[in-house]
Residue, then its C-alpha position, 0 to 999 in steps of 0.5 A: m143440640p147441647d153437649r150430653a154431659q149437660a143434657e137434661p134426664k129424659p122423661f122416661f124409664w125401662i122395665p127389664l125383660k127376664g126369664q120368660p112369659q107363664r103361657t097357659t091355654p085360654p078359655g074359649h068363646e063358645r060359652f061364659q065362665g068365669l067373670s063377665g061385665r062392663m065397668e063405667l070409668e071415667i078419664e081425667v087428664i091430670s097432666d097439663y094437656l092430652y094430644v091423641g091425634s086422628g092423623q089429619l092436619a088444619l091450618h090454625p092463625v097463629q100470629g097472623q099467619e096460617q100454621a098447620y097443626y095436628v088434630f085432635s080424634r074426633r067421631n062426627g064433630i065430637l072430640i073423642i079418645p078411640g077405644t084401641s088408643l085406651k086399649g093400647a095403652i092398658r095393654a102395655i102396662v098389662e104386658a110389663i107388671s104381669n112379664s107378657c110378650v112384647r107383641i109390637v116392636a118399632r121399625g128398625e128395633l130387634m127382638r132379641s129376647k126370643p122368649h118374649q116374641g110375640c105368642e100366635y094361638k094354635e090349639e095344641g101349641k104352649g098358650l098365651c102369655p097374660a096380656c095376650r089371654l086378655f087382649g088378644t093375638t093373632g088367632y085369638r080374640g081378646r076378652v077385653h074391650f073398651t069403647d070409644a070415650m066421650p067427653v062430659g061436659n063441654i070441653g075445649t082444645e088449645i094449640i100448643k108447641i112442642a119440639d120435634l120427637w125422636p126415639p131413643r137409640q138403645i133398647q133396654g127393655r120395655k119403655f115408658y114415659q115419666n110424669k113431668t111438668f109440660r114445659k109451653l113454649d110460645l107459639r112463633p113458629a120454629k125449626n125442630h118444632r110442630f103444633l099440636e090440638a090438645v085438651p088441657k088439665g082437668t078435661r075428663f071423658q067417659t067410657t066402658l070397659f067390657f070384659e068376659n070369661l075373666q078370673e079374679e086374678e085376671l081382673g087384679l092385673l087389670m085394675r093395676a094397669l088402670g093405675l089402681d092399687q090397695h093401701p099399703e096399710d089397710p088393704q080394704r082402701v083402694i087407691f090411686a097409684f100412678p097416672v096412665k100415659m096415652g096419646g101422643a107427645k108422651p115425651r114432651c110429658l103429655g098424655g097422664v090420665r087418671f081413671i075412675p071407676k063409677r059403676i061395675r055390672m056383673l052378668q051372672g050366666g044361666l037362665a038370668l043372663f038374657p034379662a041382665l042384658l036388657t036392664d040398666e040396674s047394676s048388681s054391684e058395688v064398686k068398691p068391694l069389688l075392686v077390693q076383691f080383685l086387687a087382692r089377687k096378685e098370681l099374675l103380678d110381677p112383683e119386681a116389675w110392678a114395684r118398679f113401675r109404680r115407682e117410676a110412673q109416679p107424678k115427679n115435680e120436674p120440667c120436662p126437658r126442652e131440647v130434642y131427643 
């Protein structure tokens, strides 16, 4: 372990917890109200590699010996990014940029901010924070869902080696990982290292985001969590603001992806609902709707958003080598 004074900067940043979440009563599921529909998205890997684990190990010949490695997630033999992984990555960003509650606390961590303790839905209670209203919590089904992301075209994997991972010792808020350059290691087995099956930069997947009974300000928050924003000088332009980090080995600078909206299908309530469900025709263009949603900033915490947007930008720096 190198001397602390000479250690390389760690590739993560913190979004501090402050104040308390704005909790309001969410809409029910008994009828369609607000905005419902689906958005077809393409996911492009823009970091050097993406690894989404399946929890399984396999053997691979490395320099003449069988070496165990962690397998990329599959369904029926096809590489996928599970919808739950997509939902978790996007929810974490929504929580941070809307000052929502903290639903997941790692083992051994203590939630010191009582106002940010996880929401529990009770009909006669105080309501839910913005993230729980969108993604759900105990007693309330979420209104945002992702399908498993399937590969676009034929994609391949590589076996890579990384150093082991350790969590930070001090908790300073919500932790996110920066987008830095992966340092490729040789494939010789070594202590405190592991092997992963990963997909390389440029690999593409496709998924569908389903949403129901949302307000425009909720969709504006969701679009920003996908890494989209308005151009600072021309609000009618939609730009790619930052890569979203997902999957495993994020501390080793894996997992940066870009979400590309391809198609939006809005559903209208009433008698037109069922015919709309049965047809594949798109009812709305993508860009005007994105501009419309991104113009709504009521649920956005400006300070947290500015900090997140700045820190999540790709950095032309190598990932640290040491175990940390």
